[in-house]
C-alpha positions as CSV (number, residue, x, y, z in Angstrom):
1,I,179.2,131.9,97.2
2,E,180.2,128.3,96.7
3,F,178.6,125.6,94.5
4,E,179.6,122.0,95.5
5,N,178.7,119.3,93.0
6,V,175.3,120.9,92.4
7,S,172.7,119.1,90.1
8,F,169.3,120.3,89.3
9,A,166.5,119.0,87.0
10,Y,163.3,120.7,86.0
11,N,160.4,118.5,84.9
12,D,162.8,115.5,84.8
13,K,165.1,117.4,82.4
14,A,168.6,117.8,83.7
15,I,169.6,121.5,83.6
16,I,172.7,121.5,85.7
17,E,174.9,118.5,86.6
18,N,177.8,118.3,89.1
19,L,178.5,122.0,88.9
20,S,181.2,123.4,91.3
21,F,182.6,126.9,91.4
22,N,183.3,129.8,93.8
23,L,182.5,133.5,93.7
24,E,184.6,135.8,95.8
25,E,183.0,138.4,98.1
26,G,182.9,141.9,96.7
27,K,183.6,141.0,93.1
28,S,181.4,141.3,90.1
29,Y,180.5,138.4,87.7
30,A,178.7,138.1,84.4
31,L,176.9,134.8,83.6
32,V,177.0,134.5,79.8
33,G,175.5,131.8,77.5
34,S,172.9,131.1,75.0
35,S,169.2,130.5,76.0
36,G,169.1,127.2,78.0
37,S,172.7,127.4,79.0
38,G,171.8,127.4,82.7
39,K,172.8,131.0,83.6
40,S,169.3,132.0,84.9
41,T,169.0,128.7,86.7
42,V,172.3,129.3,88.6
43,A,171.0,132.7,89.7
44,K,167.6,131.2,90.9
45,L,169.4,128.5,92.8
46,I,171.5,131.0,94.7
47,S,168.3,132.9,95.5
48,G,166.7,129.8,96.9
49,F,163.9,130.0,94.3
50,Y,164.7,126.3,93.5
51,N,166.1,123.5,95.7
52,V,169.0,121.5,94.4
53,N,168.6,117.8,93.6
54,K,172.1,117.1,94.7
55,G,175.1,118.9,96.2
56,S,175.0,122.2,98.2
57,I,175.2,125.9,97.7
58,K,176.9,128.0,100.5
59,I,176.9,131.7,101.2
60,G,179.5,132.8,103.7
61,G,180.3,129.1,104.3
62,I,176.8,128.3,105.4
63,A,174.5,126.1,103.2
64,I,171.5,128.2,102.0
65,S,169.3,125.3,103.2
66,E,170.2,126.4,106.7
67,Y,169.2,130.0,106.2
68,S,165.8,131.1,107.3
69,D,163.7,132.6,104.5
70,E,164.0,136.0,106.2
71,A,167.8,135.8,106.4
72,L,168.1,134.7,102.7
73,I,165.8,137.5,101.6
74,K,167.9,140.0,103.6
75,A,171.2,138.7,102.1
76,I,170.2,139.1,98.4
77,S,168.7,141.9,96.4
78,F,167.3,141.4,92.9
79,V,167.0,143.7,90.0
80,F,165.1,142.1,87.1
81,Q,164.0,143.6,83.8
82,D,160.4,143.1,84.9
83,S,160.9,144.0,88.5
84,K,157.5,144.3,90.2
85,L,156.3,147.8,91.0
86,F,153.1,148.4,93.0
87,K,150.3,150.8,92.5
88,K,151.7,153.1,95.2
89,S,153.9,156.2,95.1
90,I,157.4,156.0,93.7
91,Y,158.6,156.8,97.2
92,D,156.7,153.9,98.8
93,N,157.8,151.5,96.1
94,V,161.4,152.2,97.1
95,A,160.8,152.5,100.9
96,L,159.3,149.0,101.2
97,A,162.9,147.6,100.8
98,N,163.9,148.9,104.3
99,K,161.2,149.6,106.9
100,D,163.8,151.4,109.1
101,A,164.9,153.9,106.3
102,T,164.4,157.6,106.8
103,K,163.1,159.9,104.1
104,D,166.7,161.1,103.5
105,D,167.7,157.5,103.0
106,V,165.0,156.9,100.4
107,M,165.7,160.1,98.5
108,R,169.4,159.3,98.5
109,A,168.7,155.9,97.0
110,L,166.5,157.5,94.3
111,K,169.3,160.0,93.5
112,L,172.0,157.3,93.2
113,A,169.7,155.3,90.9
114,G,169.4,158.2,88.6
115,C,165.7,158.7,89.3
116,D,165.8,162.5,89.5
117,L,164.9,162.8,85.8
118,I,161.9,160.5,86.4
119,L,160.7,162.6,89.4
120,D,161.0,165.8,87.3
121,K,158.4,164.4,84.8
122,F,155.6,164.6,87.4
123,P,154.3,167.5,89.6
124,E,154.0,165.1,92.6
125,R,157.6,163.9,92.1
126,E,158.3,161.0,94.6
127,N,154.6,161.0,95.6
128,T,153.5,160.2,92.1
129,I,151.3,157.0,92.1
130,I,152.7,154.4,89.7
131,G,149.9,153.2,87.4
132,S,147.6,156.1,87.9
133,K,146.2,158.1,85.0
134,G,148.8,159.9,82.9
135,V,151.7,158.2,84.7
136,Y,153.8,156.3,82.2
137,L,157.1,154.7,83.0
138,S,159.4,153.1,80.4
139,G,161.1,149.8,81.0
140,G,164.4,151.5,81.8
141,E,162.7,153.9,84.2
142,K,161.0,151.0,86.0
143,Q,164.3,149.3,86.3
144,R,166.0,152.4,87.8
145,I,163.3,152.5,90.5
146,A,164.0,148.9,91.2
147,I,167.7,149.7,91.5
148,A,166.8,152.5,94.0
149,R,165.0,149.8,96.0
150,A,168.0,147.6,95.9
151,I,170.3,150.4,96.9
152,L,168.1,151.1,99.9
153,K,168.0,147.5,100.9
154,D,171.8,147.3,101.0
155,S,172.2,143.5,100.7
156,K,175.7,142.1,100.3
157,I,174.7,140.1,97.2
158,I,173.1,141.6,94.1
159,I,171.6,139.4,91.3
160,M,170.4,141.3,88.3
161,D,169.3,141.1,84.7
162,E,171.3,143.3,82.3
163,A,169.1,145.9,80.6
164,S,167.3,144.6,77.6
165,A,168.2,145.5,74.1
166,S,165.0,147.6,73.8
167,I,166.2,150.2,76.2
168,D,166.7,153.6,74.5
169,P,170.2,155.2,74.6
170,D,169.3,157.9,77.2
171,N,167.8,155.3,79.5
172,E,170.7,153.0,79.0
173,F,173.2,155.7,79.9
174,E,171.3,156.4,83.2
175,L,170.9,152.7,83.9
176,Q,174.7,152.0,83.6
177,K,175.4,154.9,86.1
178,A,172.7,153.4,88.4
179,F,174.2,149.9,88.1
180,K,177.7,151.2,89.1
181,N,176.3,152.9,92.2
182,L,174.4,149.7,93.1
183,M,177.4,147.4,92.6
184,K,179.8,149.3,94.8
185,D,181.3,147.0,97.5
186,K,178.8,144.2,96.6
187,T,179.1,140.7,95.3
188,V,177.3,141.0,91.9
189,I,176.0,138.4,89.6
190,M,174.7,139.8,86.3
191,I,172.7,137.6,83.9
192,A,174.1,138.9,80.7
193,H,171.7,139.0,77.6
194,R,173.9,141.4,75.7
195,L,177.7,141.7,75.8
196,S,178.3,145.4,75.5
197,T,178.2,146.3,79.1
198,I,180.0,143.5,81.0
199,K,183.5,144.2,79.9
200,D,184.4,146.0,83.1
201,L,183.2,143.3,85.4
202,D,185.8,141.3,87.4
203,E,185.1,138.0,85.8
204,I,182.9,136.5,83.0
205,I,181.6,133.0,83.4
206,V,180.6,131.4,80.1
207,M,178.0,128.6,80.4
208,D,176.8,125.9,78.0
209,S,174.4,123.0,78.7
210,G,174.5,123.6,82.4
211,K,178.3,123.6,82.6
212,I,181.0,126.3,83.0
213,I,183.1,126.1,79.8
214,E,185.2,129.3,80.4
215,R,185.8,132.0,83.0
216,G,188.1,135.0,83.1
217,S,188.2,138.7,82.5
218,D,187.1,140.2,79.2
219,K,190.7,140.8,78.3
220,E,191.8,137.3,79.1
221,L,188.9,135.6,77.2
222,M,189.3,137.9,74.2
223,S,193.0,137.2,73.9
224,K,192.3,133.5,73.1
225,D,190.2,131.4,70.8
226,T,187.2,131.2,73.2
227,R,183.5,130.8,73.0
228,Y,183.2,134.2,74.6
229,K,185.2,135.8,71.8
230,S,182.9,134.2,69.2
231,L,179.9,135.5,71.1
232,Q,181.3,139.0,71.2
233,E,182.1,138.9,67.5
234,M,178.6,137.7,66.7
235,F,177.1,140.4,68.9
236,N,179.2,143.1,67.3
237,S,178.3,142.0,63.8
238,A,174.6,142.0,64.7
239,N,175.0,145.5,66.1
240,E,176.7,146.7,62.9
241,W,174.0,145.2,60.8
242,R,171.3,146.9,62.8
243,V,173.0,150.3,62.7
244,S,173.5,150.1,58.9
245,N,169.9,149.1,58.4
246,E,168.7,152.0,60.5
247,R,170.7,154.4,58.4
248,V,169.1,153.0,55.2
249,L,165.7,153.4,56.7
C-alpha cells in the first residue's frame, strides 16, 4: 500500500496534507494517535470510503481509483468494533462473506475466530438467529463473529479496530487469539485505541494532526524519547490507577 502526497479535507477542514508512506505486503501495522490525529481517516481512504483531494493511494502498484468497487471490496476485509450483524443465523452472518464457501469452510472460520464458546451458549448453535428472543451477544462476541466473516473472506488486506476498553478479560483473551488467526499472512492495519495489544505488530505508526511523526517497532520507539513512549507511559499509569481504584471499591 502506497500513499503519494495525499491530502484530504472534510467540510473544508484539512485532515491530512501531503502524506506519503509505504506499507509492505504481509506485515502488520498499528496506527496510533490521539483523537483527530488522522489514523481513522487513513484507514477509510485506503478502503475507498473517501476520495482524496490530492495525490494518490496505490494497492499493488495500482491506484485505488482504478479498481472497480467489486475488486476493492474483495481486496480488503474490515473488522470494526461495531461490525454490522444481521438478523439471520450466526452461520449465515459468516457465510455471506464468501458465496462459494462450503459448510466446512464456514465452521472452520468460526472455530479459528474462537466462536465455539459462543455456539455452546445456544441449543441451535450456528443456526441461532442473532437478535431473536433470548439471544444476547456481548460486544466481544459480536466482534469474534465479524472476525470469522473476515477469515472466510480471505482478503489480502485487513483493516480493523482494536477491541474497545470495555471488553471483559475472557472476551479479550479470545479476541486476541482470533486476531492472530485472522492476521496470518495478511497485510494488517490496526486502528489502535489502546496500546496494550500492539507491541507484537511489525511496525507502529504514530500520527498527529494528519502527519506521521514516528514509526518503528515497539522496541525501537520505547528505546528513545518518543511520543509513543509518552503515550505508553500515560496508558500504563491510567491502567494502574483503574486497577487500584477497583481494589478499593
